[in-house]
N, C-alpha and C positions, 0 to 999 in steps of 0.2 A: 631294740632300737626305737627311739621315741618317734611317734608319728608327727608329720608336719601339721601345723595349725594355721588357719587363715587369719585374716584381720579381725574377725569376730570370734576368735578362740574356738572355732569349729574345725574339725578334721576335714581336710580337702585333698583330693587327688588331682593329678595334673589335667584330667579331662572333665572335671565337674563343671567347668564353665561352658561346655558345649551344649547346644540345644538338643533336647531329647525328642525323637520322632516316634510316633506310634506306627509301627510297621503294619499292623493289621488295618489301620485306617487308610494308609496310602495304598496298600494292596487292593482294598475295596474300591478306592477312587480309580485306580488303573483298570480294574475289572469293569467298572461302570463305563469308563471312557471307551474301552475296547468294544463293549456291547453296543454303545451308541454309534460308534463308527461303523460297526458291522451292519447295523440296522439301516443307517444312512446309505451305505454302499448298496444294500439290497434294494432300497427304494429308488436310488438313482438308476440301477440296472433295469428295474421294472418300468420306470418312466421312459428310458431309452428304447426298450422293446416296443412300448406303446406309441413311440414317436412323439412324446411330449417332453416338455422341459421340466426338470426337477425343481421344486420349491420346498423349503423347509415346512414340515407339517405345522398346522396351527395348534397352539397350546390352550386356547380359550382366554388368554389374557390380552390379546391384541385389541387395538382400538380401530375405529373407522378412519379411513384415510382423510386427511385434512389438507387444505392448501398451505403452502409454506408461508410463514409469517414474515420472512425477509427474502430478498432477492439473492440469487446465486452470484457471488462476486468472482468472476473468472479472471479479473485483473489484479487480485490481491497480491500475487507473487511476482508481478512484473518488476524487473530491475533488482530482484533479490537473489542472493547466492545461497544455495542450500548444499550442505555437505552430506553425501550419501555413501555409506560403506559399500565396497565392491560386493556384488552379489546380493544386495539387500532385497531386490525384487526379481523374481523369476517369471518372466512374462508379465502378466497383470497382477499376479499374486504377491502380496507384501508391499511395503512402503518403499517407493522409489522416486525418481525424478518425474514430476508431473502432477496431475490432480489426484489426490489420495482420498479414498473413502474409508474412514476409520471403522464404520459399522461392518463393512464387508471385507476389509483388509485388501482392497484392490487399488491399483494405480492405473490411471488412464493418461495417455500421452497428448490428447487434445481435448478441448472443452466440449466439443460436440458429443464425444463418447461419454464424457463425464455427466453431462446434462441428461443424456439418454439413460444412463445407469441410475441417476437420481430418481427418475420417473418409472423405473422398472419394478416388476413384482419382486425380484430378488432383493432389491434394496428396501422396499416397503416391508417385506417380511422380516428383514434383519433389524429394522428399527421398531418393530412391534406394531405394524399396521396390517390390516387385512387386505387392503387394496380395494375395498368397497367404499363407496362414497355415500354419505347420508343424503337422502332425498330432501331437498330444501322446500319449505313451504313458501307461500306468497309473502308472509310476514318476514321470514328470514331474508328473502331477496330484497324486500323493501328496506330492512335495517342495514343490510350490507351496502346497498346503493347510497343510503344516507351517510354511512361512515366514510365511504370512498369520496363522496362529494365534499364532506367536511374537511377531509385531509387535503384534497386538492385546493380548497379555498384557503386553508392555512398556509400551504406552500406558495400560493400566488399572492398572499397578502403583502409580503415584503416586496414583490416585484411590481405590483400595480401602482402607478403614479398618475396623478391628474396632470392636465396640461400646464397648470400653474406651477406644479412641483417640478416638472421637466424643465420649464423655462427658468425657474430659480436655480436649478442645478447647472444649467448651461451658463447662466449669468455668473455664478460662482467660479466656474472653470475659466471663463474669459477674464474675470478679474484676477485670478491667479496667474494667468499668462501675462497680462499687462504688468502685474507686479514683478514678475520675473524679468521681463524686458527692461523695466525701470531700474531694477537692481543691477543688471549687467551694464546698462549705460552709465550708471553712477560709478560703478567700479572702474570702467574705462576712463571716465573723466578724471577720477581721483588718481589713477595711475599716470595719465598724461601730465596732470598738474604736478605730481611728485617728481616726474622726470624733468619737467621744465624748471622747477625750483632747484633741482640738483645741478642742472647745467648753469643756471644763473649764479649759484653759489660758487661753483668751480671757477667760472670766468672772473668772478669778483675777487677770488683769492689769488688766482695765478695770472690774471690778465687776459686780454682778448686773443692773444696769440696761441693760447693753449687749445689743443684739439680734444674735443669731447668725443668719446667712443660712439661711433655711429652717426656723428653730425655731418661729416664730409664724405660719406660712403659714395653718394651719387656723383660728386665731383671727381673723386678718385677713379671711379669706374669710367667716366667720360674721358678723363685724361689718358687712361691706359689704352683706350680705343682710338686715341688721336683726335678727339673732338675737343676743341677749345672753346667753342661757343656757337650760337646760332644767329648772332647779330649780322647785319648787312655790312659789307666792306665799302659801300658807296659813301662818298663824302657829300 
């Protein structure tokens, strides 16, 4: 029986397209992971016996702790709807509804716990920091103060206005208000003039006896109330 050939005239079986895995490599990875978990469990147990909190051991590649370059935005998810699968988070472990820390794979239900965690040693070790702060010299403090001052001046530059600028802005606002009132008065006059011209045209075409809609509403209302006039009956 002739063997099947592929598109490139080479013999192929039904399972040749599947990815090949190195069993020895993955077995070694599983063995290393188990050894690491066993060592971590031992360190956690020893820390618990000593009455201390467990932290991941230092690897020597950590950096000194530095101040955050940006502020923590606790309102970024306000008004948003997030879909979470059932059982996505067990307690704080895993991603769930709330403030999620990707480095530690933990979810916190309120912003106070989240901010406290961001400053904790557990989080600092997870992001590769030692938790120790570099001692600043007088020159470093001076440079930082200058940078903060320059940033504050840049932020206030757009808000600071002289008295003349404020008066000019107020004058422009008042002029806009007057222009709006003039426009409304003009529209009212134009509408009344158009209605008057329409009445004159109707009476001119059909005579003085024609009733224009709305023209005799007041007289009709007085007649329905039995009021014929307010003139004196004395001769």
